[in-house]
RORO-195387 format. One record per atom (N, C-alpha, C, O): residue number from 1; residue in one letter; atom name; x, y, z. Coordinates in steps of 0.2 Angstrom, whole numbers. Example, Ala and Ser with C-alpha at 12.3 -4.5 7.8 and 13.67 -1.06 7.14 Angstrom:
2
1:A:N:66:-28:39
1:A:CA:62:-22:39
1:A:C:66:-16:39
1:A:O:71:-17:42
2:S:N:64:-11:35
2:S:CA:68:-5:36
2:S:C:64:0:39
2:S:O:67:6:40
***
This chain:
187
1:M:N:-597:-84:381
1:M:CA:-592:-89:377
1:M:C:-585:-87:379
1:M:O:-581:-92:380
2:I:N:-583:-81:379
2:I:CA:-576:-80:381
2:I:C:-575:-82:388
2:I:O:-569:-84:389
3:G:N:-580:-81:392
3:G:CA:-579:-84:399
3:G:C:-578:-91:400
3:G:O:-574:-94:404
4:R:N:-581:-95:395
4:R:CA:-580:-102:395
4:R:C:-573:-104:393
4:R:O:-570:-109:395
5:I:N:-571:-101:387
5:I:CA:-564:-102:385
5:I:C:-559:-101:390
5:I:O:-554:-105:391
6:A:N:-560:-95:394
6:A:CA:-555:-93:399
6:A:C:-555:-99:404
6:A:O:-550:-101:407
7:L:N:-561:-101:406
7:L:CA:-562:-106:411
7:L:C:-558:-113:409
7:L:O:-555:-116:413
8:L:N:-560:-115:403
8:L:CA:-557:-121:400
8:L:C:-549:-120:400
8:L:O:-546:-125:401
9:I:N:-546:-115:398
9:I:CA:-539:-114:398
9:I:C:-536:-114:405
9:I:O:-531:-117:406
10:A:N:-539:-111:409
10:A:CA:-537:-112:416
10:A:C:-537:-119:419
10:A:O:-533:-121:422
11:L:N:-543:-123:417
11:L:CA:-543:-130:419
11:L:C:-538:-134:416
11:L:O:-534:-138:419
12:L:N:-536:-133:410
12:L:CA:-531:-137:406
12:L:C:-524:-135:409
12:L:O:-520:-139:410
13:T:N:-523:-129:410
13:T:CA:-517:-127:413
13:T:C:-516:-130:420
13:T:O:-510:-133:421
14:A:N:-521:-130:424
14:A:CA:-520:-133:431
14:A:C:-519:-140:430
14:A:O:-515:-143:434
15:T:N:-523:-143:426
15:T:CA:-523:-151:425
15:T:C:-516:-153:423
15:T:O:-513:-158:425
16:A:N:-513:-149:418
16:A:CA:-507:-151:415
16:A:C:-501:-150:420
16:A:O:-497:-154:421
17:G:N:-502:-145:424
17:G:CA:-497:-144:430
17:G:C:-498:-150:435
17:G:O:-492:-152:437
18:L:N:-504:-152:437
18:L:CA:-505:-157:442
18:L:C:-502:-164:439
18:L:O:-499:-168:442
19:S:N:-504:-165:432
19:S:CA:-502:-171:430
19:S:C:-495:-172:429
19:S:O:-492:-177:430
20:G:N:-491:-167:428
20:G:CA:-484:-167:427
20:G:C:-481:-168:434
20:G:O:-476:-172:435
21:L:N:-484:-165:439
21:L:CA:-482:-167:446
21:L:C:-483:-174:448
21:L:O:-479:-177:451
22:A:N:-489:-176:446
22:A:CA:-491:-183:448
22:A:C:-487:-188:445
22:A:O:-486:-193:448
23:L:N:-485:-187:439
23:L:CA:-481:-192:435
23:L:C:-474:-191:437
23:L:O:-470:-195:435
24:G:N:-472:-187:442
24:G:CA:-465:-186:444
24:G:C:-461:-183:438
24:G:O:-455:-185:438
25:A:N:-463:-179:434
25:A:CA:-460:-176:429
25:A:C:-454:-171:432
25:A:O:-455:-168:437
26:T:N:-448:-172:429
26:T:CA:-443:-168:431
26:T:C:-442:-162:426
26:T:O:-443:-163:420
27:R:N:-439:-157:429
27:R:CA:-438:-151:425
27:R:C:-431:-149:425
27:R:O:-427:-151:430
28:A:N:-428:-146:420
28:A:CA:-421:-144:420
28:A:C:-420:-139:426
28:A:O:-425:-135:428
29:P:N:-414:-138:429
29:P:CA:-413:-134:434
29:P:C:-415:-127:431
29:P:O:-412:-125:426
30:S:N:-418:-123:435
30:S:CA:-420:-116:433
30:S:C:-414:-111:434
30:S:O:-414:-106:431
31:A:N:-409:-113:438
31:A:CA:-404:-108:440
31:A:C:-397:-112:440
31:A:O:-397:-118:442
32:C:N:-392:-109:438
32:C:CA:-385:-112:438
32:C:C:-381:-108:443
32:C:O:-382:-101:444
33:A:N:-377:-111:447
33:A:CA:-373:-107:451
33:A:C:-368:-103:447
33:A:O:-365:-106:442
34:R:N:-367:-97:449
34:R:CA:-362:-93:445
34:R:C:-355:-95:446
34:R:O:-353:-97:451
35:G:N:-352:-94:441
35:G:CA:-344:-96:441
35:G:C:-342:-102:439
35:G:O:-336:-104:439
36:Y:N:-347:-107:436
36:Y:CA:-345:-113:434
36:Y:C:-348:-115:427
36:Y:O:-353:-113:425
37:V:N:-344:-119:423
37:V:CA:-346:-122:417
37:V:C:-344:-129:417
37:V:O:-338:-130:418
38:P:N:-348:-134:416
38:P:CA:-355:-134:415
38:P:C:-359:-131:420
38:P:O:-357:-130:426
39:C:N:-366:-130:419
39:C:CA:-370:-128:424
39:C:C:-370:-132:430
39:C:O:-371:-138:429
40:L:N:-370:-129:436
40:L:CA:-370:-133:442
40:L:C:-376:-130:446
40:L:O:-378:-124:446
41:P:N:-380:-135:449
41:P:CA:-386:-132:453
41:P:C:-385:-128:458
41:P:O:-379:-128:461
42:V:N:-389:-123:460
42:V:CA:-388:-119:466
42:V:C:-390:-123:472
42:V:O:-396:-125:472
43:K:N:-386:-124:476
43:K:CA:-387:-128:483
43:K:C:-383:-125:488
43:K:O:-379:-120:487
44:A:N:-384:-127:494
44:A:CA:-381:-124:500
44:A:C:-373:-126:500
44:A:O:-369:-122:501
45:D:N:-372:-132:497
45:D:CA:-365:-134:496
45:D:C:-365:-140:491
45:D:O:-370:-144:490
46:L:N:-359:-141:487
46:L:CA:-359:-146:482
46:L:C:-351:-148:482
46:L:O:-347:-144:482
47:D:N:-350:-155:483
47:D:CA:-344:-157:483
47:D:C:-342:-161:476
47:D:O:-347:-163:473
48:C:N:-336:-162:475
48:C:CA:-334:-165:468
48:C:C:-337:-172:468
48:C:O:-338:-174:462
49:G:N:-337:-176:473
49:G:CA:-340:-182:473
49:G:C:-347:-183:471
49:G:O:-350:-188:469
50:Q:N:-351:-177:471
50:Q:CA:-358:-177:469
50:Q:C:-359:-175:462
50:Q:O:-364:-175:459
51:I:N:-353:-174:458
51:I:CA:-353:-172:451
51:I:C:-351:-178:447
51:I:O:-346:-181:449
52:P:N:-355:-181:442
52:P:CA:-353:-186:438
52:P:C:-346:-185:435
52:P:O:-345:-180:433
53:D:N:-342:-190:434
53:D:CA:-335:-190:431
53:D:C:-336:-187:424
53:D:O:-331:-184:422
54:A:N:-341:-189:420
54:A:CA:-342:-187:414
54:A:C:-343:-179:413
54:A:O:-342:-177:407
55:R:N:-344:-176:418
55:R:CA:-345:-168:418
55:R:C:-339:-165:420
55:R:O:-338:-159:421
56:K:N:-334:-169:422
56:K:CA:-327:-166:425
56:K:C:-322:-165:420
56:K:O:-322:-169:415
57:P:N:-317:-161:421
57:P:CA:-317:-156:426
57:P:C:-322:-150:425
57:P:O:-325:-149:420
58:I:N:-323:-146:430
58:I:CA:-327:-141:430
58:I:C:-323:-134:429
58:I:O:-318:-133:432
59:R:N:-325:-130:424
59:R:CA:-322:-124:423
59:R:C:-324:-119:428
59:R:O:-330:-118:429
60:V:N:-320:-116:432
60:V:CA:-321:-111:437
60:V:C:-320:-104:433
60:V:O:-314:-102:432
61:T:N:-325:-101:432
61:T:CA:-325:-95:428
61:T:C:-326:-88:432
61:T:O:-326:-83:429
62:G:N:-326:-89:438
62:G:CA:-327:-83:442
62:G:C:-327:-85:450
62:G:O:-322:-88:452
63:A:N:-332:-83:453
63:A:CA:-332:-85:461
63:A:C:-332:-92:461
63:A:O:-335:-96:456
64:D:N:-330:-95:467
64:D:CA:-330:-102:468
64:D:C:-333:-104:474
64:D:O:-330:-106:479
65:P:N:-340:-103:474
65:P:CA:-344:-103:481
65:P:C:-343:-110:484
65:P:O:-344:-111:490
66:Y:N:-342:-116:480
66:Y:CA:-342:-122:482
66:Y:C:-335:-125:484
66:Y:O:-334:-130:486
67:G:N:-330:-120:482
67:G:CA:-323:-122:484
67:G:C:-321:-128:480
67:G:O:-317:-132:483
68:L:N:-322:-129:473
68:L:CA:-320:-134:469
68:L:C:-313:-134:466
68:L:O:-310:-139:464
69:D:N:-311:-127:466
69:D:CA:-304:-126:463
69:D:C:-299:-125:468
69:D:O:-297:-119:469
70:A:N:-297:-130:472
70:A:CA:-292:-129:478
70:A:C:-286:-126:476
70:A:O:-283:-121:479
71:D:N:-283:-127:470
71:D:CA:-276:-125:468
71:D:C:-277:-118:463
71:D:O:-272:-116:461
72:R:N:-283:-116:462
72:R:CA:-284:-110:459
72:R:C:-281:-110:452
72:R:O:-279:-104:450
73:N:N:-282:-115:448
73:N:CA:-279:-115:441
73:N:C:-285:-115:436
73:N:O:-284:-115:430
74:G:N:-291:-113:438
74:G:CA:-296:-112:434
74:G:C:-300:-119:432
74:G:O:-305:-118:429
75:L:N:-298:-124:435
75:L:CA:-302:-131:435
75:L:C:-303:-133:442
75:L:O:-299:-133:446
76:G:N:-309:-136:442
76:G:CA:-311:-139:449
76:G:C:-313:-146:447
76:G:O:-315:-148:442
77:C:N:-312:-151:452
77:C:CA:-314:-158:452
77:C:C:-310:-161:446
77:C:O:-313:-165:443
78:E:N:-304:-160:446
78:E:CA:-299:-163:441
78:E:C:-299:-171:443
78:E:O:-298:-172:449
79:L:N:-299:-175:438
79:L:CA:-297:-182:440
79:L:C:-290:-183:439
79:L:O:-287:-181:434
80:S:N:-287:-187:443
80:S:CA:-280:-189:442
80:S:C:-279:-193:436
80:S:O:-283:-197:434
81:G:N:-273:-192:433
81:G:CA:-271:-195:427
81:G:C:-272:-191:421
81:G:O:-267:-190:417
82:E:N:-278:-189:419
82:E:CA:-279:-185:413
82:E:C:-282:-179:414
82:E:O:-282:-175:410
83:G:N:-284:-177:420
83:G:CA:-287:-170:421
83:G:C:-294:-169:418
83:G:O:-296:-164:417
84:S:N:-297:-175:417
84:S:CA:-304:-174:413
84:S:C:-308:-180:414
84:S:O:-305:-185:416
85:G:N:-314:-180:413
85:G:CA:-319:-185:413
85:G:C:-318:-190:407
85:G:O:-315:-188:402
86:R:N:-321:-196:407
86:R:CA:-321:-200:402
86:R:C:-324:-197:395
86:R:O:-321:-199:390
87:K:N:-328:-193:396
87:K:CA:-331:-190:389
87:K:C:-327:-184:387
87:K:O:-329:-181:382
88:S:N:-322:-182:391
88:S:CA:-319:-176:389
88:S:C:-311:-177:390
88:S:O:-308:-174:394
89:P:N:-308:-181:386
89:P:CA:-301:-183:386
89:P:C:-296:-177:384
89:P:O:-290:-177:386
90:W:N:-299:-172:380
90:W:CA:-295:-167:378
90:W:C:-299:-160:381
90:W:O:-305:-160:381
91:G:N:-295:-155:382
91:G:CA:-297:-149:384
91:G:C:-293:-143:383
91:G:O:-287:-144:382
92:L:N:-295:-137:382
92:L:CA:-292:-131:381
92:L:C:-295:-125:384
92:L:O:-301:-124:383
93:I:N:-292:-121:388
93:I:CA:-295:-115:391
93:I:C:-290:-110:390
93:I:O:-284:-110:391
94:L:N:-293:-104:388
94:L:CA:-289:-98:387
94:L:C:-289:-94:394
94:L:O:-295:-93:396
95:R:N:-284:-92:396
95:R:CA:-284:-88:403
95:R:C:-280:-81:402
95:R:O:-275:-81:398
96:K:N:-282:-77:406
96:K:CA:-278:-70:407
96:K:C:-275:-70:414
96:K:O:-278:-73:418
97:P:N:-270:-66:414
97:P:CA:-267:-65:421
97:P:C:-273:-61:425
97:P:O:-276:-57:422
98:P:N:-273:-62:431
98:P:CA:-269:-67:436
98:P:C:-272:-74:436
98:P:O:-274:-75:442
99:N:N:-272:-77:431
99:N:CA:-274:-84:431
99:N:C:-282:-85:432
99:N:O:-285:-90:435
100:K:N:-286:-81:428
100:K:CA:-293:-82:427
100:K:C:-295:-83:420
100:K:O:-291:-81:415
101:E:N:-300:-87:419
101:E:CA:-302:-88:413
101:E:C:-304:-82:409
101:E:O:-307:-78:411
102:A:N:-302:-82:402
102:A:CA:-303:-76:398
102:A:C:-310:-76:396
102:A:O:-313:-81:394
103:T:N:-313:-70:397
103:T:CA:-320:-70:395
103:T:C:-321:-66:389
103:T:O:-326:-65:386
104:S:N:-316:-62:387
104:S:CA:-315:-58:381
104:S:C:-308:-57:379
104:S:O:-303:-59:383
105:A:N:-307:-55:373
105:A:CA:-300:-53:371
105:A:C:-300:-47:366
105:A:O:-305:-46:363
106:K:N:-294:-44:366
106:K:CA:-293:-39:361
106:K:C:-286:-39:359
106:K:O:-282:-43:362
107:V:N:-285:-36:353
107:V:CA:-278:-36:350
107:V:C:-273:-34:355
107:V:O:-274:-28:358
108:G:N:-268:-37:356
108:G:CA:-262:-36:361
108:G:C:-263:-40:367
108:G:O:-258:-40:371
109:D:N:-268:-43:369
109:D:CA:-269:-47:375
109:D:C:-264:-53:374
109:D:O:-264:-56:369
110:I:N:-261:-55:380
110:I:CA:-257:-61:381
110:I:C:-262:-66:384
110:I:O:-264:-65:390
111:L:N:-263:-71:381
111:L:CA:-267:-77:384
111:L:C:-263:-83:386
111:L:O:-259:-85:382
112:T:N:-264:-86:392
112:T:CA:-261:-92:393
112:T:C:-265:-97:391
112:T:O:-271:-97:392
113:V:N:-262:-102:387
113:V:CA:-266:-108:385
113:V:C:-265:-114:389
113:V:O:-259:-116:390
114:F:N:-270:-116:392
114:F:CA:-270:-121:397
114:F:C:-275:-127:395
114:F:O:-280:-125:391
115:G:N:-273:-133:396
115:G:CA:-278:-139:394
115:G:C:-275:-145:396
115:G:O:-271:-146:401
116:W:N:-278:-151:394
116:W:CA:-276:-157:396
116:W:C:-277:-162:390
116:W:O:-280:-160:385
117:S:N:-274:-168:390
117:S:CA:-274:-173:385
117:S:C:-274:-180:388
117:S:O:-272:-180:394
118:P:N:-276:-185:385
118:P:CA:-275:-192:387
118:P:C:-268:-194:389
118:P:O:-264:-192:385
119:A:N:-267:-198:394
119:A:CA:-261:-201:396
119:A:C:-258:-205:390
119:A:O:-252:-205:389
120:S:N:-262:-208:386
120:S:CA:-260:-212:381
120:S:C:-256:-208:375
120:S:O:-253:-211:371
121:R:N:-257:-202:375
121:R:CA:-254:-197:370
121:R:C:-248:-194:372
121:R:O:-245:-189:369
122:K:N:-246:-195:378
122:K:CA:-240:-192:381
122:K:C:-234:-193:376
122:K:O:-232:-198:373
123:G:N:-230:-187:375
123:G:CA:-225:-187:371
123:G:C:-226:-185:363
123:G:O:-221:-184:360
124:E:N:-232:-185:361
124:E:CA:-234:-183:354
124:E:C:-234:-176:353
124:E:O:-235:-172:358
125:A:N:-232:-174:347
125:A:CA:-231:-167:346
125:A:C:-239:-164:345
125:A:O:-243:-167:343
126:F:N:-239:-157:346
126:F:CA:-246:-154:345
126:F:C:-244:-147:342
126:F:O:-239:-145:342
127:Q:N:-250:-144:339
127:Q:CA:-249:-137:337
127:Q:C:-255:-133:340
127:Q:O:-260:-136:342
128:L:N:-254:-127:341
128:L:CA:-259:-122:343
128:L:C:-261:-118:337
128:L:O:-256:-116:333
129:C:N:-267:-118:335
129:C:CA:-269:-115:329
129:C:C:-274:-110:330
129:C:O:-279:-110:334
130:V:N:-274:-104:326
130:V:CA:-279:-99:327
130:V:C:-283:-98:320
130:V:O:-280:-99:315
131:S:N:-289:-97:321
131:S:CA:-294:-96:315
131:S:C:-293:-89:313
131:S:O:-294:-84:317
132:R:N:-292:-88:307
132:R:CA:-292:-81:304
132:R:C:-297:-81:298
132:R:O:-299:-86:296
133:L:N:-298:-75:296
133:L:CA:-302:-74:290
133:L:C:-299:-77:284
133:L:O:-303:-80:279
134:D:N:-293:-77:283
134:D:CA:-289:-80:277
134:D:C:-287:-88:278
134:D:O:-283:-90:275
135:G:N:-290:-91:284
135:G:CA:-288:-98:285
135:G:C:-286:-99:292
135:G:O:-288:-95:297
136:V:N:-282:-104:293
136:V:CA:-280:-106:299
136:V:C:-272:-106:299
136:V:O:-269:-108:295
137:V:N:-270:-103:305
137:V:CA:-262:-102:305
137:V:C:-260:-106:312
137:V:O:-263:-105:317
138:C:N:-255:-111:311
138:C:CA:-253:-115:317
138:C:C:-246:-113:318
138:C:O:-242:-111:314
139:R:N:-244:-114:324
139:R:CA:-237:-113:326
139:R:C:-233:-120:325
139:R:O:-236:-125:325
140:D:N:-227:-119:324
140:D:CA:-223:-125:322
140:D:C:-223:-130:328
140:D:O:-223:-128:334
141:S:N:-225:-136:327
141:S:CA:-226:-141:332
141:S:C:-220:-145:335
141:S:O:-220:-149:339
142:N:N:-214:-143:332
142:N:CA:-208:-147:334
142:N:C:-206:-146:341
142:N:O:-203:-150:344
143:R:N:-208:-140:344
143:R:CA:-206:-139:351
143:R:C:-211:-140:356
143:R:O:-210:-140:362
144:Y:N:-217:-142:354
144:Y:CA:-222:-144:358
144:Y:C:-224:-151:359
144:Y:O:-225:-155:354
145:V:N:-224:-154:365
145:V:CA:-226:-161:366
145:V:C:-231:-161:372
145:V:O:-231:-158:377
146:L:N:-236:-166:371
146:L:CA:-241:-167:376
146:L:C:-238:-171:382
146:L:O:-233:-175:381
147:K:N:-241:-169:388
147:K:CA:-238:-172:394
147:K:C:-243:-177:396
147:K:O:-241:-181:401
148:G:N:-249:-178:393
148:G:CA:-253:-183:394
148:G:C:-257:-182:401
148:G:O:-259:-187:404
149:T:N:-257:-176:403
149:T:CA:-261:-174:409
149:T:C:-263:-166:408
149:T:O:-262:-164:402
150:M:N:-264:-163:413
150:M:CA:-265:-156:413
150:M:C:-258:-152:412
150:M:O:-253:-154:415
151:Q:N:-258:-147:408
151:Q:CA:-252:-144:406
151:Q:C:-254:-137:404
151:Q:O:-259:-135:401
152:R:N:-249:-132:405
152:R:CA:-249:-126:402
152:R:C:-246:-127:395
152:R:O:-240:-128:394
153:F:N:-250:-126:390
153:F:CA:-247:-127:383
153:F:C:-242:-121:380
153:F:O:-237:-123:378
154:D:N:-244:-115:382
154:D:CA:-240:-110:379
154:D:C:-244:-103:381
154:D:O:-249:-103:384
155:V:N:-241:-98:378
155:V:CA:-245:-91:379
155:V:C:-246:-89:372
155:V:O:-242:-91:367
156:W:N:-251:-85:371
156:W:CA:-253:-83:364
156:W:C:-254:-75:364
156:W:O:-258:-73:368
157:K:N:-251:-71:360
157:K:CA:-253:-64:359
157:K:C:-258:-63:354
157:K:O:-257:-65:348
158:V:N:-263:-60:355
158:V:CA:-269:-59:351
158:V:C:-267:-54:346
158:V:O:-265:-48:348
159:A:N:-267:-55:339
159:A:CA:-264:-51:334
159:A:C:-270:-48:330
159:A:O:-275:-51:330
160:R:N:-269:-43:326
160:R:CA:-274:-41:321
160:R:C:-275:-47:316
160:R:O:-271:-51:314
161:G:N:-281:-47:314
161:G:CA:-283:-52:309
161:G:C:-285:-59:312
161:G:O:-286:-64:308
162:Q:N:-285:-59:318
162:Q:CA:-286:-66:322
162:Q:C:-294:-66:324
162:Q:O:-295:-70:328
163:R:N:-297:-61:322
163:R:CA:-304:-61:324
163:R:C:-308:-64:318
163:R:O:-308:-63:312
164:R:N:-313:-69:321
164:R:CA:-317:-72:316
164:R:C:-324:-73:319
164:R:O:-324:-76:325
165:N:N:-329:-71:315
165:N:CA:-336:-72:318
165:N:C:-337:-69:325
165:N:O:-340:-71:329
166:G:N:-333:-63:326
166:G:CA:-334:-59:332
166:G:C:-330:-62:338
166:G:O:-330:-59:343
167:G:N:-326:-67:336
167:G:CA:-322:-70:342
167:G:C:-315:-72:340
167:G:O:-313:-72:334
168:F:N:-311:-74:345
168:F:CA:-305:-76:345
168:F:C:-305:-84:346
168:F:O:-307:-86:352
169:K:N:-303:-88:342
169:K:CA:-303:-95:342
169:K:C:-296:-98:342
169:K:O:-293:-98:337
170:L:N:-294:-102:347
170:L:CA:-288:-106:347
170:L:C:-289:-113:348
170:L:O:-294:-115:352
171:S:N:-286:-117:344
171:S:CA:-287:-124:344
171:S:C:-281:-128:345
171:S:O:-275:-126:344
172:L:N:-282:-134:348
172:L:CA:-276:-139:349
172:L:C:-277:-144:344
172:L:O:-282:-148:343
173:R:N:-271:-145:340
173:R:CA:-271:-150:334
173:R:C:-266:-155:335
173:R:O:-260:-153:337
174:V:N:-268:-161:335
174:V:CA:-263:-167:336
174:V:C:-264:-171:329
174:V:O:-269:-173:328
175:K:N:-258:-172:326
175:K:CA:-258:-176:320
175:K:C:-264:-174:315
175:K:O:-267:-178:312
176:G:N:-264:-167:314
176:G:CA:-269:-164:309
176:G:C:-276:-164:312
176:G:O:-280:-161:308
177:D:N:-278:-167:317
177:D:CA:-285:-167:320
177:D:C:-286:-162:325
177:D:O:-281:-162:330
178:I:N:-291:-158:325
178:I:CA:-292:-153:331
178:I:C:-295:-157:336
178:I:O:-300:-161:336
179:R:N:-292:-157:342
179:R:CA:-294:-161:348
179:R:C:-298:-157:353
179:R:O:-302:-160:357
180:A:N:-296:-150:353
180:A:CA:-300:-146:358
180:A:C:-299:-139:356
180:A:O:-295:-137:352
181:F:N:-304:-134:358
181:F:CA:-303:-127:356
181:F:C:-307:-123:361
181:F:O:-311:-126:365
182:D:N:-305:-117:361
182:D:CA:-309:-112:366
182:D:C:-309:-106:362
182:D:O:-305:-104:358
183:T:N:-315:-103:363
183:T:CA:-317:-96:359
183:T:C:-319:-91:364
183:T:O:-323:-93:369
184:V:N:-316:-85:363
184:V:CA:-319:-79:367
184:V:C:-321:-74:363
184:V:O:-318:-73:357
185:P:N:-326:-70:365
185:P:CA:-328:-64:361
185:P:C:-322:-59:360
185:P:O:-318:-58:365
186:M:N:-321:-56:355
186:M:CA:-317:-50:354
186:M:C:-320:-44:355
186:M:O:-326:-42:353
187:R:N:-316:-39:358
187:R:CA:-319:-32:359
187:R:C:-315:-27:356
187:R:O:-317:-21:356
***
């Protein structure tokens, strides 16, 4: 009896595998190229033209084996005008010297706040806000204006009390609405 059950399971497994192949089933990529967000497939080479605009820009978080970040600003495959794809008109990235994306933060770290906004919002005031246990604290927005493209928003020194749910979260707020944020784990 046990032998028949094992044989039946083996046949069903083989048949399921064959039917999936016969029907042209597609599977999610099993591996992502290191150093990129969102996930890019592992290939011999990949060019920006092969990546849909809706997935751009690509965050380069480490090595850049495809050479997508020519200006080494932490973003690859930027679109002219807004620095982002149609589905991501706003963005925020926390970086640490020497110009690499922050993968963690601790009290005292100085983070460069980089991001992008739609061209239609050029000249509007914005705030940078940090989540804390006692609420959200924002910097005065009178001196900050959107450029309507990629820009360096400011620098931020991580202070005590800015840890929430194990991480540091900074957000970009325009007219009271959060438009983008980035979070890094606190150590």
